[in-house]
N, C-alpha and C positions, 0 to 999 in steps of 0.2 A: 737718742735717735740720730740718724745720719742724713746729710744732704750735701749736694755738690754746690758750693757757694762761690760767688764772685768776690774778688777782693776790691777794696778801694771804691766802694759805691758812693762814698761821700766826698770824693775828689772830682773836681770839675773845673774847666777853664771858662768861667762865666763871661769874661770880657771878649774872648774870641767869638762866642756865639751871641754877642750883643744882648746879654742878659745881666740884670743886676744880681749881685751876690744874694741879696735878700729874696729875689724871685727864685733863683736856682735852689736856694736852701729849702724853700717851701715846696718845690715841685716834686713830683713822683720821680724817684731815681730811675725808673724805666724811661722816662722822657729824656733824661740826660744821656743815658746809654744809647738811645735811638739816634739822637743828634750826632754823637760821636761816630756811631756805626755808619750813618749815612755819609758823613764826611769821608770816612775810610773807603766806602764803596765807590764814591765818585772818583777819588784819586786812584784807586786800583783800576778803575775802568779807563783812566787816562783823561779825565775831565777836570779842569780847574773850575771852581765855583762860579767865576765870572761868565763862563760859557753857558750856564744853566738858566740864567735870569730870563724870566718871561717865557720859558719853554713850556709846552703842553705835557709836562711830566706829572704823573699822579703818584701819590704815596698811599700804599695799601699795607696796613699793619695788623697782624694777628696779635691781640693783646687783651688784657683785662686789668683795669686799674682798681686796686683796693687800698689806695693811698689815703691815709688819714693824717693830715698835717696838724701840728699842734696850733692852738689858737694864737699864740704870740708870734710864731713865724708867719702865720697867715696875716696877722695884723700889720707886720712890718713889710710885707711884700707889696711893691708898687702895683703889681698886676696879679692879684690873687686868683683870677680865673685860670691862670696857667697851672695852678696847683689843684684845682677842683674839677676841671673839665676833662673827661677821658679822651675826648676827641683831639685834645692838644698833644697827645702822644704822637700823633701823625702830623697834626697841623703845625707844630713847631718846625718841622722839617720844611714844609711848604713855605712857611713864613721866612725862615732864615735864608734858604736858597732861592727865594722868589720864584717858586714853581707854580704854574697856573693850572695844572690838571687837578682832578679830584683828590681829596685827602680824607681818608676814613680809617676807622678802627673797627675790626671785625672780631667778635667774640663768639666762637663756636667751640669753646673749651679746647681740647687737645688738637683738634683739626683746624684751629683758627687761621694759622699762617697759610695753609693750602687753600682754604676757602677765600682768604684775601687774595691769593694768587689767581684764583679762578675769576674773581671780579676784575682784577687787573688785565687778565688775558682778554676778557670780553671787551674792555675798553680799548685795548690795542687793536683788536680785530675789527672793530667798528670805526676806527680812526679818531675816536674821542681823545686819545692821548697818543703821543709819539714815543713815550718812554714811561716806565713804571718802576719805582722803587718798591720792592715787596719784601716784607720781613716779619719777624716775630720777636717777642721779648717776654721774659718772665723774671720777676724778682720776688723772692719770698720775704715780704715786708715784715711779717711776724711769724710766730710759731703756729698760727692758725691753720694753715694748709696742712702742715705735718700732723697736727692733732686731729684734723678732720679725716685724713687718710688712715690714721691709726684707729679712729673710732669706727671707720667702715671696714676695718680688718684687711686693708690692702696696702699696708706700709711694711716694707722689709725691715726686719729688726737688726740684722747683722751688718748692714752697709754694703752687701754684695747684691747687685741687681741681676737676678737670674731670669733669663728669657728662654722659652721653649725648653725648659729644664725641670726635672722633677723636684729640684730644690727651690723652685719659684715660690716666693712667699709674699709678694707684693712689690711695690715700687720704692725706689729711692728718689726723692724729689731733687730737682736741680734748678739752677738759674742759668740764664744765657740770653744772648741777643744775636741775631744774624740778619743780613740783608743782601739782596741781589738786585741787579739791574736787568730788567726785561725789556726787550723790543721785539718787533717782528724781525724775521731773518732778513727781509729786504731792507728794513730801516737800519739794522745793525751793520749790514754790509755797506750801505750807502754812507754811513757815518764812520766806517773804517774800524769798527769795534772788534776787540778780541771776543770770539764766540766760544764759550766753554761747552755748551750742549744746547739741544733743542727740545722744548717741551712739545711733545707730539699730541698729548691729550690730557685733560684733567676732568674727572667725573665726580659728581657729588650726589649723595642721596641721604636718606635718614632711615633708621631702624624701624620707625613707627612704634606701635604698641608692643612692648615686650614685658618680661616678668618684673622689670623695675627700671628706674631711670639710668642705671649703668649696665644693664644686662644687654649683651650684644645680640644681634640677629644675623645668623650665619648666612641666610639667604640674601639679606640686604648687602652683606659684604661681597658675596658672589656676584650680585647684580652690578655693584659699583665697579668691580674689576672688569666684568665683561663689557660694561658700558664704555670704560676708558679704552679697552682694547679695540672695540668697534670704532670709536672715534679716531684712534691712532692710525688705523689702517694696517697695523702690524699683526702678525700671527702670534699666538701665545708662545710658540717655540722660539720666537725672536727675543723674548725676554729671558735673559740669563741671570739676572740678579733682581731680587725683591728686597727693598728696605722695608722691613715689617714694622707694624705698630708695636708689637711685643709688650703686652700689658704687665707681664710678670705675675700673672695669675694663671694657675693651671687650667681652669675652665676657659677663660678668655683666650689664652694661648692655643689651647686645643681647637677651639672654634675657628680661630684665624688660620691655623694650619690646615684644617679641613676645607676652608674656603679657598685658600691658595692652591691646594691640591686639586680641587674641583675645576679650577680655571687654568692653572699653569702646570699641573703635574702630568706625569706620563711615565710609562715604563721604559720608553726609548730614549730618555734624556734626563738631565739633572738641572733643576733650577735652584740656584743657591739663594739662601735667605741670610739677611744680616740685620743688625739693629745697632744704632749708636748708643742706646740706653745703658748697656753695661759699662760703657766708657764714661759717659757724662751725666748719667741719671736721667730722670724724666723732666724736661723743662716746660711741661704744661703747654701754654699757648705758643711757645717757641718750638715745640716738637717738630712740626712739619718743616720749618725752615732748616732745622738742624739736619734732618734726614735728607732734605733736598740738597743742601750744601755737600754732604758726604758723598751722595751719589754722583753729583755733577763733577766733583773733584776726581772721583774714581774714573769716570768716563774720560775726563780730560787727560789724566795721567796714565791711562791704560793700565790701571792697577786695581786688583781686588784686595781689599784689606781683611785681615782675620776677624772672625766673630768670636767674642770672648765668652759666650755662653753655649747652652745646649750640649754640654759634655755628658750630661746624664739625661738621656732621652725620656720624653714623656711615656708613661707606661701604656697608654691606650692609642698610640699613633705610630705607625711604621713609616718613618720619614723616607727611608731608602726605597721602600716599596711604592711610595707615592711620587717618587722622582724628585725629592727635595733633599738638598745637601747644605752643608755649612763650610765656608772657607776657613781654613785653620792657619794659613800663612800668607804672607804678602806675595802675591803671584801676578803674573802678567794677565791682562784681560785680552785674550786673543780671539774672541768670538768674531766671525765674519761681519756680523751686524750687531754692534755693541748697543744694547738697549736695556733699560732697567725700569722697574716700577717702584713707586713709593706708596705705602699703604698707611692710612691714619684713620682712627675712629675715636670717638669721644663720648664722655658723659653727655647725655642729651640726644645721642644717636646720630650725629652728623658724621657720615663716612666720606672720606676723600681718597681718591686713587689717581696718581699721576703716572704717565708714561713719558720717560725722558730718553733721548737717543743721542749718541755721539754726533758731533758736527763733523761731517766728512766732505770737505771740498778742497782738495789739495791745491787748486789754482787760486784760492782766495788768500790774500795777504793782508793782514790787519795793519792799519796805519797807526793806530793808537797804542801807546805803551803806558804802563803804570807810572804815575807821578808820586814823588815823595810827599806824603801828607805833612801838613804843618806840625811843628813841635808844640803841643799844647802845654800850657802852664797849669797843670791840674793841681789845685790847692784844696786843702781841707775846708769844706763849706761850713763846718761847725766851729772852726777856729775863732771866728768873730761872732759867734752866736750871742745874742743878748743874754746877760747873766740870769735873767728871770726864767729862762727855759732850760738851764743846765740840768736840774733835777729830773724833769720829764724826759729829756733826751737820754740821760743815763738809764732810766728805767726802760725806755724803748729799745735801746741798743743791746741790752742784755739778751733780748729774744734771739738775736743771731748767734749768741754764744751757746744757745740751747742745742745746736747741732754740732755733730762731728763731721768733718769733711770726708767724703768718700775717696777711695783710691781711684782716681780717674786716669787710668793708664792710657797712653797715647795709642793712636792707630798704628 
């Protein structure tokens, strides 16, 4: 089997984050990744951690913890709750940075990060928070997820993730973490922040009763897209790129194409589709934030990146006739009104659709600039592991050797 895996998951600077090595060793690796990513996010935004203390900043994380810590590590941990409570994936960030806004973990399967973003946006709009760290994380702790996808018949066997392509034969699973800082436009300008893009709307719904727990509902997908467009105030013709869900299943991909065509298609224009999954695999709960980051960076850099799949079109869908195209090379994004949509749906039926637009205010000058993040002393957490746990850890670590890494070509 194949998967897109992160390196050095067992390396962490415990002292910097005010954790004992024993606690860090027992914690979910996802929690450690989130702490590091939050630190990077603040520094990239131009904020030193001291500026954040006591602020009404919320932490909203799309994630699912399936961490099973061994008994000896749990016994040696001074604060074992850090290793057993899923809420601490987000709460650790609030604790370390002394943030006073809400802190929560959302599990809606593959649409988790965008659902978390929707909760964050509501808090910002009502004034409950002044800023929000929003992200998603996924680590494949064992071979369990791969085996489950294989049992369901939705795991790609050759390591090539094909989307909207007749070669599609399932997903290649991946790991990843991503985080963004959200504020209202008014607050961001008052704070002198660099503004990459503006979230115009985010709509959620559910498939309801379908043929099965993972069977999509094309009408529900159409409804969530139309709902987001209505909230955004933009016309469908203004959306020139859609970052698609792209399940890698011929049936699911066909239904998503039909939904996109029903809302955004037309014979008088071309709406381009893309997906980051052929590049990085399917990062499960981190899918939404990966798609969001890709779209925001494209808008900010005024570039459209090539899509690595759909070279062999699906037999029962005429993409060109429906007004749908695929970008094949790095090109300038010259549309008069640069706006894009992000589509995500999940096992369990929660659909999410976001409309994101380029930030266009030539007279606005950001005052903040990225800060160099601290140099972390990331050491091997298992190096000082109690001798009584060596055998069990070796047995657990072999599960990651079960996978072959995919070819994650860059954008």
